[in-house]
Each structure stands twice: as structure tokens, then as C-alpha cells.
N, C-alpha and C positions, 0 to 999 in steps of 0.2 A: 800613626798606625791605625788607631781606632777610627779616626775620621775617614781614612782611605777604605777601611773595611765597610763602613756604613755607606760610603759612596758606591762601592762595588755592589753591595746588597740592593741598594736603591736602583742601580742600573739594571741589575739582574731582574728585579721585580718589574721594572718598566718594560724590559724586553719580553718577559713572560706575559704581561698584560697585552702587549702588542701582538705577540704570537697567538694568544687566546682569541683576541679580537679578530685577527685575520682568519683563524680557523673557523670561528663562528660565521664571519662574513662569507667564507667559502661555502659552508653548509647552507647558508641562507640564499644562495643563488637559485635554488629551486624553491618553489612555494611549499612543497612538502617538508623540506628541510627547515624553512622559516617557521612553519607551524610548530614543529617539535621544539625549536630553540625559543620561540616566544611564549610557549605554553605557560611557563612558570610566571609570566607577567599577567597574562589575561585570565588564567585560572590558577591562582597560587595555592588554593586549598584542595585541589584535586589532581590525581595522577593522569597523565596523558595515556589514553588507550587508542592504539592505532588500528585502523581497518583499511583494507585495500581500496574501499570505495573512496576514502579521502584522497588517495593518490589519483584516482580516476577523476574526481572533481577538480583537484588541483591541476591535473594535466590539461583539462579543457579550459580552465581559467588562464593558464599560461598561454594557451593558444590564442586567447583573446588579447593578452598582453603583446604577443608577437604579431598580431594583425592577421592571423590565420582564420579567426572566427570573429564576426561582429554581431551575430545573433545567436544566442545560446539559451536553450531551455533545459533545465535540470529538474527532474522529478525524482525525489527520494522520500523515504518515510520520515516522520517526525522523530526527533531525538538523535539524528545521525550527524549533528554538528554542521548542518548546512548554513545556518545564519552566521555562526562564528567564523567559519571559513570564508564564506563569500562576501559578507557585508563588513567584516572587521579585519581579518588577517590579510586577505588579498589586497585591499586598497593600501594597507600599511606596507605591504611587501612591494607594491609598485612604487610607492613614494620613496622607500628606503633602499633596499637591496637593488632594485632595478633602476634607481635614479630618476624616476619619472615624476619629479616633484611638482610639475606644472599640471598634472592631470586633475580634472574636476569631476566629482562624483555627485550624481543626483540619486538619492536612495529613498526607498519607499517600502511601506508595509501597510497592512490593512488597518492598523491602529497606531496612533501617535506614541503609545507606550513603548512599543518595540522599535519604532524609529529612533526614539531618544535613547533607548537602552543600547543599541548597537553603535550609535554615534558616540556615546560616552565611552564605550569600550575601546573604540578605535582611538579616540582622543586621549584616553588615559594610557594607551599603549605607546603612542608616538611621543607622549610627554614623559614617559618613564625614564629613569636613569639608565636602564639597560639599553633602550632603543637610542637615546640621545648620545650615548657613548659610542655607539657604532655608526650612526648616521646623523651627525650633528647638523647637517645641512637642512634637515627637516625641522624647521623652527616655526611654531605656531604664533600668529599675531592676533588672532581672534578665535576664542575658544568658547563658544556657547554650548548649550546642552544638546541641541539638535544639529547645529551647523558650526563649522570652524574653517579657517583658512591658514595657509602658510606663507612664508615670505617669498616663495617662488611662483606666486599667483595660483597655486593649486588650492582647491577647497572641497569640502564635503558639505552638502546641503541635504537635510532629511525632512521629508514631508509625508503625511498620511496619504495613502493611495487616492482617496476620494478628493484630495486637494492637489493632485498632480496636474495642475494647469499652468504653472509658472516655473521658471528656472530651467537651466539647461546643463548638460554635462557631457564629458567625453565618455563616461560610463553611466548608464542608467541601470541601477540595480533594483529589481523588484522582487522582494522577498515575501512570499505569501500575500498576494493581493486580496485573497478571500479569507474569512474566518470560517470555522465549521458551521457557524450559525448563518452568516450572510450567504454562503454558497447554497443553502437550502431555500432561501427566499428568492423567488424568481425575479422580483423587482430589484432587489439588491444585487443579485448576480448579473442581471442585464446591465445595470448601471456600471458595475465594475468592468465588465467586458467592453462596454461602450467607451469608457475612459481609456482602456488599454488600446483599443483600435484607433480612436480619434486623437488622443492627446499624447501618448507615449512617442510615436514617431516624430512629433514636432519638438521633442525635448532634447534633441541631440545637437551638440555644437557643430559637428560636421556630418551631414547625412550620409557621406560615403564611408567614413572611417570610424566614427563613433560607434560604440557597442551598446546593445541592450542585453541584459542578463536577467532571465526570469528563473527563479528557483522556488519550488513549491511542492507540497504534497497535493495529490489529486483529491478533489472534494465533490466534483460533479462532472458529468460528461460534457456539459456546456460551460465549464469554467474557463479561465484564461488559457490554460494549457490546451483545453479542448478546442478553443478558437484558433490557436496557433496551428494545431495539427489539421483541423478541418479546412481552414482557409489556405493552407500551404504557404505560410509566411516566410519560409526559408530559414528556419531556425535549426541549428545543429541540436539534436535531441539526445541528451544523456538520461536514460530511464533505468533506474535501479530499484526493482521491487524487493521487499523484505525477504520473500521466498522466491527462489529462481523458478521461472517457467520457461523450459527450453524453447517452446514455440514462439516466445516473445524475447528471445535473446537480443540484447542491445549491442549494436555495432555502429560506430560513428565514423564520420569522414576523416578523422585525424588518425585512424588506425586502431582505435580502442575497440575491444570486444569484451563483454562480460566474461570473466574467467571461470565462472561456475559451470559445472557440467551436469550435476545431479538435480532432478526435479525436486523442488522444495528446499534446496540448499540455501542456508541463511546468508543474508547480506553482511551482518555485523555481529557474528556470534560472540565476539569478545565482550560486547556490551549487551547484546540482546540474544542470549542463548535460547535454545528451543523451549525450555520450561517457561521462560519469561514471555516469549512470543505467544505460546499457546495460552498462557494465563491471560494476557491482555486481549486476545481475540474474543474471549467469552463475553465480556461486557460490551465490547465495541459492536459486535454483530457483523454479519457477512457483508452488508453494504459498506460500512465504514472500513472494514478490513480490505475490501476490494479496492477502494479508492486510496485511503491513507497508507496502507501497507503495500498493496500490489500495484498501485498507479494505473488502474484500469477501472474507473468508476462505472457503474451501471445505474440506470435510473431506478429510483425506488418504485416507480410505476411507469407504465408507458410501453412495456413489452407485451408479451402474450397474456400477462396477468396484471390486473390493476389492483393496487392495494385497497382502494376504497370499495371494491366489489366484494370483499370478504367481510361478512358480519360475524361478530363473536357472540356466542350464546353460552348459557350456563349448563345446559343439559340437552340430551337427545330424547325425543318422545319415545314412549314404549312401542314395541312391535317392529323395530327397525332390523333389517338384515345388515350383517357386518362382514368386513374383509380386512385382513391384515396383509398388506403387500410389502415385500422385502426388496431392497436393492443392496446387494452385497459388494464389499470391497473387491476391486478388480483383480488384485493379485496379492500374493504374499509379499510383505515389505522387504526391502533390502536391509542388510545388516546396518544397524545404527539409525534407521529411519522408521518413523511411525507408520502404522497401517493406514490405508485409505478409510473413508467413512463407510460404515454400514448403517442402513436405515430400515426401520420397520414402522410403517404408517398404518394405523387402524382407522377405517372409515365406516360410517353407518349410512344406510339409505332408507328413506321412508317418504312416501307420497311425493316423489320427484325431487326431494331435497337430499343432498349429500352432506354429511357431517364429518369433518376430520376430527376424530376424538382424541387421538394420542399419537405422538411421534417419539420413538426411541432412536437415538443416534449416537454412535460412539466409534472410536478407532480401536476396534477389537482385533485381537489376533485370531487366526482361524479357529483355534480351540475355543476361545471366548465367544466367537460367533455361534458355534454349535450350542454351547451352554446357554447363551442368552436366547437363541432361537427356541429351544425347548422350554425354557423358563417362561418366556413370553406367551407361548402357546398354552401353557398350563394356566397362566393367569387370565388369558382371554377366554378360555373354555372351548368346548367342542363345537359350539354353534358359530364360531368365527372362521370363515374360509381363510386359509393361508395360501397366498399366491406368491410364487417365487419365479424368478427368471431362469432360463437355461441358456447359458452361453454356447456359441457354436463349437463344434468339434467334439471329439471323444472325451476330452477332459471336462467339458461343460456337462455332458450327459452323466459322466461318472459322479461329478460333484452333486448334481441334482438328485441322483439316485441315493447318494449318501444322506442327504438332508431329508428326503422323503422317508427313508427308513428310520431316521432319527425321530420323525414325527408320526410314527405309527399310532393309529387311533384318532388322528385329527384329520379334518377335511383339507387336503392339500391339492392345489393345482399348480402345475409347472408349465410355463409357456415359453416357447422359443422366442428369443429377442429378434424382432424384425423391424425394419424401417428406422429412420433417424429419430432422434429424441424429440425434435420439434413436431414431427408428424404424430408421434404417439401422444403428445401432450395436447393436441388440438381439441379433442373432445372435452378434456378437462377445462381448457381455456374457454370454450363455448358455454359450458355450464356455469363457470364463474361469472362470465360476462352477463349471463341471464339472471344472475342473482340466486342461483340454485345451490351454491356451496357455502357452508357456514363452518366456523371453527369453534370447537368447544374450548372455553377459556382454560389456559394452561401456561406454564413457564416456557414451553416450547414455541408459543405463538410468534414471538418476535423474530426468532431465527428462521422459522418456517417462512414467514412473509418476506423477510429480507432476501432469502434465496429464490423463492418462487417468483417474486415480482422483479427480480433481476434477470431471470431467465429470458433469452438464452445467452446473456452476456456474463453471467456469474461464473466464477472459476469452478464452483461445485454445483452439481445438479442432481445429487443423489436423492434429495427429498422430492424433487420434481418427478423423477422416474417412479418413485414409490407412490406418489400422489396420483399420477396418471394411470398407473397399473391398477390401483385400488378402485378408482372411479370406473375405469373400463370394465373391470370385473363385475362390479355391482350394477352397471348399466345394462348388462346382458339379461338381467331379470330372470336368470335361471333359478330353479328351485334349490333349496338347501340340499347339498349332497348328503346322501346316506352312506356314502363310501368315500374312500380316499382316491383321488384321481391323479393320474400322471399326465405326461405330455399328450396333448390332443384328446384328453378325456378318457384315456384307457384306465380301467379299474386295476389298481395294483395291490390293494389291500382293503378288505371290508368284510 
């Protein structure tokens, strides 16, 4: 009786294990399901945090598996699980749940350290008890640190990108071919893009069906992604910025569309909430944010303003005329969203030289804008002209009147906004190019240069507007006003 009971319990346990295994195998038929199930193996000390972008990446990798895509470019911010998903979990999923054990992978990154890291992670996954119990047909016969193979002729070979001149694969996975340092070096960047153009196409087992997958953050407009886009190389492009920009909404050929609708909506708030994103943007600066977070890098110089044309000085000589130009946030923010940037830039002018002395910039509420507008005027003093823009329409006029009234006793000029931003910035660009603009040393210098030298490609241009308005005002060489001026110079208080 006891033996029969033990036999029945053992059979029940066997059936339970079989049932659990079948249930897991069923969930693992999708790459997203496999990611969830395998997480405890690849990251045993951390909790899986899901984001919709992971489903989007998985959906496009599945399209590669199904032969619908054989050229795929993915641009996502750092820290969004791109390497683990693309270089570790996807190949293991194709070998195991999809039964494609003969597939051969050639993987690469800018440094050998990360090549070996991801090779080890995949090797440890497919050798784990969990994986082998579910897909015992995946049996490794050679398991090195950067390369390994299975008994079904499949293998994974990992090499640094600079050494990508040998080996071939059914899948060539290029994960961050540039580092943040080498992307800034023209020589290093050109070498990397040359290898990509000349060597990668020849690394495929079958030129017609083998796939190339490039996944990276943007680091320069002429990086590998930039070359793919500029040369029209036929890659399906999945581009997911940290903060949504409606005018750049990503739609791909397999029917995917970025599900976000609100300007500034975050990509992965479960891991990168607003407070974290805003905190990290401060040390990064606008140039790095534009590339690494927003996937639209702009040159540090080479646009309307060249970084090297700005000299930084310690002080302004005595006797200069001054103007503080403001650029206000466009509108009241929607509930749950931060306001746009408001900027007040003070400039001095003496003997044909323009000095940017100070920049105040913050995401103020309308009430805080008025408070800081008056406080800044008080600190600047009555000798500093205050220039403000007037937006079109009755609302713009009303807002301007309110601000002028608030600044009673200070020299205020309100100018209607006309022409496009680039046209208004041309006089400033000419003065900078001539060496007639200097910056007074301050903590704001780097953010100012990042934005101005990225114009007109930068996402924000509030500092450019204030810079151009201040210079245009001082270039008029009008005498210091003895009264407060309104639109078109009409005296409204004095």
C-alpha cells in the first residue's frame, strides 16, 4: 500500500513537472514570453520590470526570425535592456523555443569587454538546468568565453567591432559599434563607419537571407546609424526616444507605431520616471541628451554657431550697455507635465564686442515666471534694458501688457515676434563668426554652448531666441531709455 502511494505521488509529480514544462514552453513561443520566463536565470538578483518598448523590440526581432526583415536598425536610450534582449535572449530563443539550433551568430561591440560579457550570459543561459530541462537538444560542445558552438552546427562568435574582418553568420548582431569617446573622434568614427560599410555586408552566410541587426544609442550625426539613414541602406528603423516627440513618431513596415501620444511622454517610466530623467539630463548636457536619449544627435559645432568661435572671459569692461532678453514658455503645461523652459539672457555691449554675462533658465509655472521676472529685474538694476517678445493675437498682447505693468519703473521693450528663428539668429551668427561674442565664465556656459551650437537641429532653442534678441537689441545702438517702452517704442510709463 505504501509503495503504491509513493508510486502514485511520483507519477503525479512527473505529470505536474511535464505540465509545467509544457506551460512554460507555450509561453516561450513569443520572444516577450521567453524574456519573462528566462529572467530569473540571466538576472537572478533583480526583479523583471516590463516596458512596452521591450515588446516593440521583440516584435521586430521576431520579424527577423520569420524572414520578414533582414536589415534592422534599432535606436534606443542606454539602460533600456537592449543588449540583454538582442544579444543574449533572442539568440537563445531562436536556438531553443524556435528550434533553429543550426543558426550561426557573429556578434560585435566596440570593446571586447562587452563582447565577452554577452557571450558569457548567453552561454550560461543555454547551459543552465532550467534551459536544458526544456530544450535538451541545445547541447554545447565548445564553450569558450567569447565563442561557443552546439552539436547541431550552430555557433556564436564574438569579436570587437574593429576586428570584424573574419567569420560569418546567419545573424550579424552589432551592439553599440561606437563608444561615447570614439564617436567624438573623427578619425575613430570614420574608421568605424568604414568597417561597417566595407566589412559587414561580406560577413553574411547567405547574402539574400542572412540578417544584420544594428542596435545602438545615437552618438553623432555621422555615426553608423547616421550612415545607414543617409545612404538609404534599406534597414527597417525602430527609433524610440526617451521623451516622445510627436513630429518624429516612429512607424515601421511591420505595422508598429509608437503608442505614445503626448509630447514629452516617457519611454520607460517604470524604470526611468520623470524625476530620474530630469536628474540625468543635467550632467549630460543638451548635446548628449539629444543623441543618447532622443536619438537625434546634432553636431557640437558646424551649424549656425561654431563652438570654437566663443571666447570665455572673466569679466566685462566698464562702461558697457546691457540688455536682458527673455524667451517665455509657450503655454501653460498640461496636467501632470512640466512647463516648457523660460530663459532670461543678459548681454553687455562695448566697443563692438557682445558679452553674454548671465543666463537664467528653468521650467517655471506662470506664477513663478512673473516672480522671477521681477526679481531678476531688481537684481539687474534700472540700467539694464528688458526685452520681451509679444506673441501674435489678443492673448499675446494681454500677456505682454501684464508683464510690462509688473515691471513698472524698469526700461522695458516689447517686440512682436516676426520671421523664423533662423532668420532672427543670423545677425548673432555673423557676430559670433567674426569673433565679436564672448561668454563670461559661469556654470551656465556648457548648456548654453550645447544648445546654441546644435541650432537649428536641437530640440530646444529657447536660449538661442533670447541670445539673438539681446544682440539685436544692443546692436541698434539706441541711447539708454529714460522711460519704459511698449510695442513699437510707444511710451507707456515714465
